[in-house]
C-alpha positions as CSV (number, residue, x, y, z in Angstrom):
1,M,-12.7,19.1,-13.6
2,K,-14.7,21.5,-11.4
3,N,-14.6,25.3,-12.1
4,I,-12.8,25.9,-8.7
5,M,-9.3,26.7,-7.7
6,G,-7.7,26.1,-4.3
7,I,-5.7,28.3,-1.8
8,I,-4.0,26.7,1.1
9,Y,-2.5,29.2,3.6
10,T,0.3,27.9,5.8
11,G,1.6,31.1,7.3
12,E,0.4,31.6,10.9
13,R,0.3,29.9,14.3
14,D,3.8,28.2,13.9
15,E,4.6,29.0,17.5
16,Q,1.7,27.0,18.9
17,L,3.4,23.6,18.2
18,K,6.7,24.7,19.6
19,E,9.5,22.2,19.0
20,L,7.5,20.5,16.2
21,T,7.6,23.8,14.1
22,A,11.0,25.1,15.1
23,E,12.3,24.1,11.6
24,R,9.1,23.5,9.6
25,A,5.6,25.1,8.9
26,V,2.6,23.7,10.6
27,A,1.5,22.4,7.2
28,A,4.7,20.2,7.1
29,V,4.2,18.6,10.6
30,P,4.1,14.8,10.2
31,L,0.9,12.8,11.1
32,C,-0.1,9.2,11.0
33,G,3.1,7.6,10.1
34,R,3.6,8.9,6.5
35,Y,1.7,12.0,5.9
36,R,2.1,15.8,6.4
37,L,-0.8,18.1,7.6
38,I,-1.0,19.7,4.2
39,D,-1.8,16.3,2.6
40,F,-5.4,16.3,3.9
41,P,-6.7,19.7,2.5
42,L,-4.5,19.0,-0.6
43,S,-5.9,15.7,-1.2
44,A,-9.4,16.9,-0.4
45,M,-9.1,19.5,-3.1
46,V,-7.8,16.9,-5.7
47,D,-10.6,14.6,-4.7
48,S,-13.1,17.4,-5.4
49,G,-12.0,18.0,-8.9
50,V,-9.7,21.0,-8.1
51,R,-6.7,21.0,-10.4
52,N,-5.2,24.5,-9.7
53,V,-3.8,25.0,-6.1
54,G,-1.8,27.9,-4.8
55,V,0.1,27.3,-1.5
56,I,0.8,30.6,0.4
57,T,3.7,30.3,2.8
58,Q,5.2,32.6,5.3
59,K,8.4,31.1,7.0
60,N,10.0,27.7,7.6
61,Y,8.8,26.5,4.3
62,H,11.7,24.5,3.0
63,S,10.7,21.2,4.2
64,L,7.2,21.9,2.8
65,M,8.8,22.6,-0.6
66,D,10.8,19.4,-0.5
67,H,7.5,17.6,0.4
68,L,5.4,19.1,-2.3
69,G,7.9,19.2,-5.0
70,S,6.2,19.7,-8.4
71,G,2.9,18.2,-7.2
72,R,3.2,15.0,-9.1
73,E,2.0,12.8,-6.3
74,W,-1.2,14.7,-6.3
75,D,-1.4,14.9,-10.1
76,L,-1.0,18.6,-10.0
77,H,1.9,19.1,-12.4
78,G,0.1,20.2,-15.5
79,K,1.3,22.7,-18.1
80,R,-1.3,25.3,-17.6
81,S,-2.5,24.7,-14.1
82,G,-1.3,22.6,-11.1
83,L,0.4,23.3,-7.9
84,A,1.8,26.9,-7.4
85,F,4.2,27.6,-4.5
86,L,3.7,31.1,-3.3
87,P,6.5,32.1,-0.8
88,P,6.7,35.7,0.6
89,F,8.8,38.3,-1.3
90,L,9.8,41.8,-0.8
91,N,8.4,44.6,-3.0
92,N,7.2,48.2,-2.6
93,N,4.1,47.1,-0.8
94,T,5.2,44.2,1.3
95,V,8.2,43.5,3.8
96,G,8.2,39.9,3.3
97,V,6.3,39.1,6.5
98,Y,2.5,39.0,6.4
99,S,0.5,40.5,9.3
100,G,-2.4,38.3,8.3
101,F,-4.1,36.3,5.6
102,L,-5.6,39.5,4.0
103,D,-2.0,40.7,3.5
104,A,-1.0,37.2,2.0
105,L,-3.8,37.4,-0.3
106,H,-3.0,41.0,-1.4
107,A,0.6,40.2,-2.0
108,N,-0.6,37.4,-4.4
109,L,-3.3,39.2,-6.3
110,N,-1.4,38.8,-9.6
111,Y,-1.6,35.0,-9.1
112,L,-5.3,35.2,-8.5
113,R,-5.8,37.5,-11.6
114,S,-3.9,35.1,-13.7
115,C,-6.1,32.1,-12.8
116,K,-9.3,31.3,-14.9
117,E,-11.6,29.4,-12.4
118,R,-14.8,31.1,-11.3
119,Y,-14.6,30.1,-7.7
120,V,-11.9,30.0,-4.9
121,V,-11.9,27.4,-2.0
122,S,-9.6,28.7,0.6
123,T,-8.3,26.7,3.8
124,D,-5.6,26.7,6.5
125,T,-3.7,23.8,7.7
126,H,-3.8,24.0,11.6
127,M,-7.1,22.1,11.6
128,L,-7.5,18.5,10.5
129,F,-10.9,17.3,9.2
130,S,-12.1,15.3,6.1
131,A,-13.8,17.7,3.8
132,K,-15.8,17.6,0.4
133,F,-14.9,20.9,-1.2
134,D,-17.0,20.2,-4.2
135,E,-20.0,20.0,-2.0
136,L,-19.1,23.3,-0.4
137,A,-18.7,24.9,-3.9
138,D,-22.1,23.5,-4.9
139,A,-23.9,24.9,-2.0
140,H,-22.2,28.1,-2.3
141,E,-23.5,28.4,-5.9
142,K,-27.0,27.3,-5.3
143,S,-27.4,29.8,-2.4
144,G,-26.2,32.8,-4.3
145,A,-24.0,33.8,-1.3
146,D,-21.1,36.2,-1.6
147,I,-19.1,33.9,0.8
148,T,-19.8,30.5,2.3
149,L,-18.0,29.5,5.5
150,L,-17.2,25.9,6.3
151,Y,-18.2,25.1,10.1
152,T,-18.4,22.3,12.5
153,R,-20.4,21.6,15.5
154,D,-17.8,19.3,17.0
155,P,-17.1,20.4,20.7
156,G,-13.7,19.0,20.5
157,V,-12.2,21.8,18.5
158,R,-13.6,24.6,20.9
159,R,-11.1,26.6,22.9
160,N,-11.1,29.2,25.6
161,G,-9.3,32.2,24.3
162,R,-8.9,30.7,20.9
163,G,-10.8,30.1,17.7
164,R,-13.5,31.6,15.5
165,Y,-17.1,30.9,16.3
166,I,-20.2,31.8,14.3
167,Q,-24.0,31.8,14.7
168,V,-25.8,30.2,11.9
169,E,-29.6,30.9,11.3
170,E,-32.2,28.5,10.1
171,D,-31.9,29.9,6.5
172,G,-28.2,29.2,6.6
173,R,-27.1,32.7,6.9
174,V,-24.2,33.7,9.2
175,S,-25.5,36.4,11.6
176,R,-22.7,36.7,14.2
177,L,-19.0,36.0,14.5
178,E,-16.6,36.1,17.3
179,V,-12.9,35.9,17.3
180,D,-10.7,34.4,20.1
181,P,-13.3,34.9,22.8
182,T,-12.3,34.1,26.4
183,I,-15.4,31.7,26.6
184,P,-16.9,30.8,23.2
185,R,-20.6,31.7,23.2
186,L,-21.7,30.9,19.6
187,P,-22.5,27.2,18.8
188,C,-20.6,26.7,15.5
189,T,-16.9,26.5,15.1
190,Y,-15.7,28.2,11.8
191,L,-13.0,25.9,10.2
192,E,-11.3,28.8,8.5
193,T,-12.3,27.5,5.2
194,F,-14.6,29.4,2.8
195,C,-15.8,29.5,-0.8
196,I,-16.1,32.7,-2.9
197,R,-16.2,33.9,-6.5
198,R,-12.6,34.7,-7.5
199,E,-13.2,38.1,-9.0
200,L,-15.2,39.1,-5.7
201,L,-12.3,38.0,-3.6
202,I,-9.8,40.0,-5.5
203,H,-12.2,43.2,-5.2
204,L,-12.7,42.5,-1.5
205,V,-9.1,42.1,-0.6
206,D,-7.9,45.1,-2.5
207,E,-10.6,47.2,-0.9
208,A,-9.8,46.0,2.6
209,V,-6.2,46.4,2.3
210,S,-6.7,50.0,1.0
211,Q,-8.4,50.7,4.2
212,G,-5.6,49.5,6.4
213,H,-7.1,46.1,7.2
214,H,-4.7,43.0,7.5
215,H,-6.8,40.1,8.8
216,L,-9.5,38.4,6.8
217,T,-11.7,37.0,9.5
218,R,-11.2,39.6,12.1
219,E,-11.9,42.6,9.7
220,L,-13.3,41.6,6.5
221,L,-15.7,38.9,7.4
222,M,-16.5,40.7,10.7
223,D,-17.5,43.9,8.9
224,G,-19.4,41.9,6.3
225,I,-21.5,40.2,8.9
226,N,-22.1,43.1,11.3
227,T,-23.1,45.6,8.5
228,R,-24.8,42.8,6.3
229,S,-23.0,44.3,3.4
230,L,-22.1,40.7,2.3
231,K,-24.4,37.7,2.1
232,I,-22.3,35.2,4.1
233,M,-23.7,31.7,4.4
234,G,-22.6,28.7,6.5
235,F,-22.1,25.1,5.3
236,E,-21.8,22.3,8.0
237,N,-18.9,19.8,7.6
238,P,-19.9,16.5,9.2
239,G,-17.6,14.4,11.2
240,R,-14.9,15.0,13.7
241,A,-12.4,17.9,13.5
242,W,-9.2,18.5,15.5
243,Y,-7.7,21.9,16.2
244,L,-3.8,21.4,16.5
245,D,-2.9,24.3,18.6
246,S,-0.5,22.8,21.0
247,V,1.9,19.9,21.3
248,Q,-0.7,18.2,23.6
249,A,-3.4,18.6,21.0
250,Y,-1.2,17.1,18.4
251,F,-0.3,14.1,20.6
252,D,-4.0,13.4,21.5
253,C,-5.0,13.7,17.8
254,S,-2.2,11.2,16.8
255,M,-3.2,8.7,19.5
256,E,-6.9,8.8,18.3
257,M,-5.7,7.6,14.9
258,L,-4.9,4.2,16.4
259,D,-8.7,3.6,16.6
260,Q,-9.9,2.1,13.4
261,D,-13.2,4.0,13.2
262,T,-11.4,7.3,13.7
263,R,-9.0,6.5,10.9
264,N,-11.8,5.5,8.7
265,G,-13.4,8.9,9.1
266,V,-10.2,10.7,8.3
267,F,-9.1,8.4,5.5
268,P,-12.4,7.7,3.5
269,A,-11.9,4.9,1.1
270,D,-13.6,6.7,-1.7
271,R,-11.3,9.9,-1.3
272,P,-7.7,8.7,-0.6
273,I,-5.2,10.8,1.1
274,L,-2.2,11.3,-1.1
275,T,1.4,12.1,0.0
276,K,5.0,12.1,-1.2
277,L,6.3,8.6,-2.2
278,R,9.5,7.2,-0.6
279,D,10.3,3.8,-1.8
280,E,11.0,1.6,1.1
281,M,11.3,-2.1,2.0
282,P,8.4,-3.4,4.0
283,S,8.8,-3.3,7.8
284,R,10.7,-6.0,9.3
285,Y,9.8,-7.7,12.7
286,V,12.6,-9.6,14.2
287,S,11.9,-12.8,16.2
288,G,10.9,-11.8,19.6
289,A,9.5,-8.4,18.7
290,V,6.3,-7.3,20.4
291,V,3.9,-5.0,18.6
292,K,0.4,-4.1,19.9
293,N,-2.1,-1.5,18.7
294,S,0.4,0.6,16.8
295,L,0.7,2.1,13.3
296,I,4.1,1.1,11.7
297,A,5.2,2.7,8.5
298,D,7.2,1.0,5.7
299,G,11.0,0.7,6.2
300,C,10.9,0.1,9.9
301,V,12.9,-2.5,11.8
302,V,11.3,-3.7,15.1
303,E,13.4,-5.8,17.5
304,G,11.9,-4.7,20.8
305,T,8.5,-3.8,22.1
306,V,6.1,-1.3,20.6
307,E,2.7,-0.6,22.2
308,N,0.0,2.0,21.3
309,S,2.6,4.0,19.2
310,I,3.2,5.4,15.8
311,L,6.5,4.8,14.0
312,F,7.2,6.7,10.9
313,R,9.3,5.5,7.9
314,G,12.6,4.0,8.6
315,V,12.4,3.9,12.3
316,H,14.6,1.3,14.0
317,I,13.7,-0.1,17.5
318,E,16.5,-2.3,18.8
319,K,16.4,-5.5,20.9
320,G,15.2,-4.9,24.5
321,A,14.0,-1.5,23.8
322,V,10.4,-0.5,25.1
323,V,8.3,2.1,23.3
324,K,4.8,2.9,24.7
325,N,2.3,5.6,23.9
326,S,4.8,7.5,21.7
327,I,5.3,8.9,18.2
328,I,8.7,8.6,16.6
329,F,9.2,10.4,13.3
330,Q,11.1,9.3,10.2
331,D,14.5,7.6,10.6
332,G,14.4,7.7,14.5
333,L,16.6,5.2,16.4
334,V,15.9,3.8,19.8
335,Q,18.8,1.7,21.0
336,E,18.9,-1.4,23.0
337,G,17.4,-1.3,26.6
338,A,16.0,2.3,26.2
339,Q,12.4,2.9,27.4
340,L,10.1,5.5,26.0
341,Q,6.6,6.5,27.4
342,Y,4.6,9.5,26.1
343,C,7.4,10.9,24.0
344,I,7.4,12.5,20.5
345,L,10.9,12.0,18.7
346,D,11.4,14.3,15.6
347,K,13.2,13.2,12.6
348,Q,16.5,11.4,12.9
349,A,16.5,11.6,16.7
350,T,18.4,9.0,18.5
351,V,17.9,7.6,22.1
352,L,20.9,5.9,23.5
353,R,21.0,2.5,25.0
354,E,19.5,2.2,28.5
355,T,18.1,5.6,28.5
356,R,14.6,6.2,30.0
357,L,12.4,9.0,28.9
358,L,9.1,8.6,30.8
359,A,6.5,11.4,30.9
360,P,3.0,11.9,32.0
361,K,0.2,11.7,29.5
362,S,-0.8,15.3,30.0
363,Y,2.7,16.5,29.1
364,P,4.6,14.4,26.4
365,I,8.5,14.9,26.0
366,V,9.5,16.2,22.7
367,V,13.0,15.4,21.4
368,A,14.0,17.9,18.7
369,K,15.1,17.0,15.2
370,N,18.6,15.4,14.8
371,L,19.1,15.3,18.7
372,T,20.8,12.5,20.5
373,V,19.7,11.8,24.1
């Protein structure tokens, strides 16, 4: 066990994924046939020896609560530590809605004070990457930094008008930070993941909120870098990263997972990605079914044609149906003779027989949860 606790923030940017987050938080968005986005940072923390994790939520968190449960699947159901679910609440200082991550941390200072670990690793859930948080914490401790920021040089996560970007000097110190620039000018993308000493975090959060600040990156970190009042270091995260800031970005990321090499990078053999169990029969392929280059979860029944697609648990593709370049969430049904191309079907959606949903690659169709078309 490492002397590190984890904080996962799931509270902002829900509107960017539109229909996919109408009834769920970004952290609960399904990915790769059986996982949720929160599984990746949560599993990375467990793999790094973290045994005490707080999940701070904002809204639409019921499906996330159902998915995480007691934390048993991640071995986070101990008596004195484990998984703590931290939904927003009303008191004299908060109105139940956080203006930013700084407000969220301030509302949960009692939780931070009750923990015993020396260091905190905090991350968000709207970015997907494979991380080793123990290496981040080791680098933080060795450098003597106040805060260490995790960053990537992957150009795929850069966006005009969005994102946080930093300048890292040769000695590893962060010298500049820009937030949501029209055109990013700094070379490194901050993955909104950092390591800090727990008592220092409590002090900085309390001080910043008392001065009327609400946003950790835009105000606390920016001020610490510009005034050099804090020693803020950078730690590079190798490998790919994805910024899931739109339905198109989510779709493109999912389609990239059909490539074996990409999956190997996201699902390292020595650090498994854990998720909620759902005991299902193995998938069944009826005589005459055609499946090419697809991810098929357990519990599916395939009678038709599936190409370059991802089927979550319990999906049924009836005889004569053709599904290409599409994603079908849990318990979806595509009836006989239907055709899908570049579509995303949310949970328990049904496509009636002979229906055709054909979209361009640049604008996939999204069928909402429990909807019949």
